[in-house]
C-alpha positions in Angstrom: 68.9 67.6 88.1 69.3 65.9 91.5 70.7 62.4 91.6 69.8 60.3 94.6 71.9 57.2 95.5 69.9 54.4 97.0 71.1 53.4 100.5 70.4 49.7 99.9 73.0 49.1 97.2 74.2 45.6 97.7 77.7 44.5 96.7 78.3 40.8 96.8 81.1 39.9 99.2 81.3 43.3 100.8 79.7 42.4 104.1 82.0 39.4 104.5 85.0 41.5 103.7 84.1 44.1 106.2 83.5 41.4 108.9 87.0 39.9 108.3 88.8 43.3 108.4 87.0 45.0 111.3 84.9 47.1 109.0 87.9 48.5 107.2 88.3 48.3 103.4 90.5 49.8 100.7 89.5 51.4 97.5 91.3 48.8 95.5 89.3 46.0 97.3 86.0 47.8 96.6 86.9 48.2 92.9 87.6 44.4 92.7 84.1 43.8 94.2 82.5 45.9 91.6 81.7 49.1 93.4 82.0 52.2 91.3 83.9 55.2 92.4 80.9 57.5 92.6 79.3 55.0 95.0 82.3 55.2 97.3 82.2 59.0 97.2 78.6 58.9 98.2 79.3 56.6 101.2 82.3 58.7 102.5 80.6 62.1 102.0 80.3 64.5 105.0 77.6 63.0 107.3 77.6 59.7 105.3 77.7 56.2 106.7 81.5 55.7 106.0 84.6 57.8 106.7 88.1 58.1 105.4 90.9 56.7 107.7 93.8 57.0 105.4 94.3 57.9 101.7 92.3 55.2 99.8 91.3 53.4 103.1 87.8 53.6 104.5 86.0 52.7 107.7 82.5 51.4 107.1 81.3 52.9 110.4 80.8 56.2 112.1 82.7 57.2 115.2 86.4 57.0 116.2 88.3 54.0 115.0 89.8 51.6 117.6 93.3 50.2 117.5 92.5 47.0 115.6 90.8 49.1 112.9 93.8 51.4 112.7 96.1 48.4 112.4 94.2 47.0 109.5 94.0 50.4 107.9 97.8 50.8 108.2 98.4 47.5 106.4 96.0 48.3 103.7 97.6 51.7 103.2 101.1 50.3 103.2 100.1 47.7 100.5 100.9 43.9 100.3 104.1 42.8 101.9 103.9 45.2 104.8 104.2 44.0 108.4 103.4 45.6 111.7 106.3 46.1 114.1 107.3 48.3 117.1 105.2 48.9 120.3 101.9 47.7 118.7 103.5 44.4 117.8 104.8 44.1 121.4 101.2 44.2 122.7 100.2 41.4 120.4 103.0 39.3 121.8 101.7 39.8 125.3 104.4 42.4 126.3 104.0 45.9 127.7 104.4 48.9 125.5 106.7 51.6 126.8 104.7 54.3 125.0 101.1 55.2 124.4 99.8 53.4 121.3 99.0 56.3 119.1 101.1 55.3 116.1 101.2 52.1 114.1 104.8 51.3 112.9 104.9 49.3 109.7 107.8 47.7 107.8 107.6 48.1 104.0 110.0 47.0 101.2 112.9 49.4 100.6 111.7 50.2 97.0 108.2 51.2 98.0 107.4 54.9 97.5 104.9 55.7 100.2 105.0 58.3 102.9 104.1 58.1 106.6 100.7 59.8 107.2 98.2 60.1 110.0 98.7 57.4 112.6 100.9 55.3 110.3 104.7 55.4 110.4 106.4 53.5 107.6 109.9 52.1 107.9 111.6 51.1 104.6 113.9 48.1 105.0 115.7 45.5 102.9 115.6 43.1 105.9 112.0 42.0 106.0 111.5 39.0 108.4 111.2 35.6 106.7 108.7 34.4 109.4 105.5 36.2 110.2 103.0 36.0 113.0 99.3 36.1 111.9 96.6 37.5 114.1 93.3 37.5 112.1 93.8 40.0 109.3 97.0 41.3 110.8 100.6 40.5 109.9 103.2 40.9 112.7 106.9 40.5 113.1 108.3 38.0 115.5 108.8 39.0 119.2 112.6 39.5 118.9 112.2 41.8 115.9 109.4 43.7 117.6 111.7 44.3 120.7 114.6 45.3 118.6 112.6 47.8 116.5 111.0 49.2 119.6 114.3 49.9 121.3 115.5 51.8 118.2 112.6 54.2 118.7 113.4 54.9 122.4 115.9 57.4 123.8 115.7 56.4 127.5 118.0 53.5 128.5 115.7 52.6 131.4 112.8 52.0 128.9 115.1 49.9 126.7 116.1 47.8 129.7 112.5 47.4 130.7 111.4 46.2 127.2 114.2 43.7 126.9 113.8 42.3 130.4 110.0 42.0 129.9 110.5 40.0 126.7 113.1 37.7 128.1 111.4 37.0 131.4 108.1 36.2 129.8 109.8 33.8 127.5 108.8 35.6 124.3 112.4 35.5 123.0 116.0 34.7 124.1 118.9 37.0 124.6 120.7 35.3 121.7 117.7 36.1 119.4 117.8 39.7 120.5 121.5 40.0 120.0 121.2 38.6 116.5 118.4 41.1 115.6 120.4 44.0 116.9 123.6 43.0 115.1 121.8 42.6 111.8 119.7 45.7 112.1 120.4 48.5 109.5 119.8 51.4 111.9 122.2 52.6 114.5 120.9 52.7 118.1 119.9 56.1 119.4 121.3 55.4 122.8 124.9 56.3 123.6 127.4 53.4 123.6 129.8 53.2 126.5 132.4 51.0 124.9 133.5 53.4 122.1 137.2 53.4 121.0 139.1 56.6 121.8 139.5 59.0 118.8 142.8 58.4 117.1 143.0 54.7 118.2 143.5 52.0 115.6 139.8 51.0 116.1 138.4 54.4 115.3 141.0 55.7 112.8 142.4 59.2 112.6 140.6 62.0 114.4 138.4 64.0 112.0 139.7 67.5 111.4 143.3 66.8 112.7 145.9 66.1 110.0 148.2 63.1 110.8 151.8 64.0 111.7 154.7 62.5 109.8 157.4 60.5 111.5 159.9 63.3 111.0 157.6 65.7 112.8 157.0 63.3 115.7 160.8 62.6 116.0 161.7 66.3 116.0 159.0 67.0 118.6 160.4 64.2 120.9 164.0 65.5 120.6 163.1 69.0 121.7 164.7 70.0 125.0 162.2 70.4 127.8 162.3 71.5 131.4 163.9 69.2 133.9 161.5 67.8 136.4 162.0 65.6 139.3 159.3 62.9 139.8 157.9 63.0 143.3 157.6 59.6 145.0 154.0 58.3 145.2 152.9 56.6 148.4 151.2 53.2 148.3 148.1 54.8 149.8 147.8 57.2 146.9 148.4 54.3 144.4 145.6 52.2 145.9 143.2 55.1 146.0 143.9 55.9 142.4 143.5 52.2 141.4 140.1 52.0 143.0 138.9 55.0 141.0 139.9 53.5 137.6 137.9 51.0 135.8 139.6 48.5 133.5 138.5 48.6 129.9 139.7 46.3 127.1 141.7 48.1 124.3 142.1 51.8 124.4 141.5 53.6 127.7 138.1 55.2 127.8 136.7 57.4 130.6 133.1 56.6 131.6 130.6 59.4 131.5 129.2 60.0 135.0 125.7 60.6 133.7 125.4 57.2 132.1 124.1 54.3 134.2 126.3 51.2 134.6 
């Protein structure tokens, strides 16, 4: 027995909801409106009027979704309390994105058990921003948090400098706000840090893999007789040339890597 589903099934509030959310809706929202599950399956069937964007998230249109529709779908998939961050949030703040916008980065509470899928990349955190920026149905992090989260995704120091300079020069955030975000962030930056204490210094602790020598061992090593050497005098020219090639660093002496930009 064949069962035909009428195309003109009307659900009160569905059209208004689709208009507010760029034609994107979740299964939970449809159940609240009174749509039965078999009606949803009929709409998202192969060749049907709807399509599946993410698990439990549907687009009430045919064709490829645009970026705003992907953003709404990402928030619906991540569930309430999620916030868009990263390069997509930069664009909403009027800043340039250093990467192609193919992925929507979303912050979710640390205890939420959802996995990244499709075009959505979830970031679990205990430090959700207390202040949000609303843009229609979208929830965004402030500009300083968007810049900080974007820099954590980059591996090129030139791209990091460009993102920070763009945000500060356009007045979207201040240097102090960025510094506060980076200090309070839970993730370590992926870029190499130039001001790193030398291994074995008081700031870094003992060198991993090398046992610490006792005082008696150090004293006996110092008392060993060694070859007699005569120190050759150093001319002032050599001293000045050596001084020009050494950069002063606070704390333990650190040699700068030549491949890192200053």
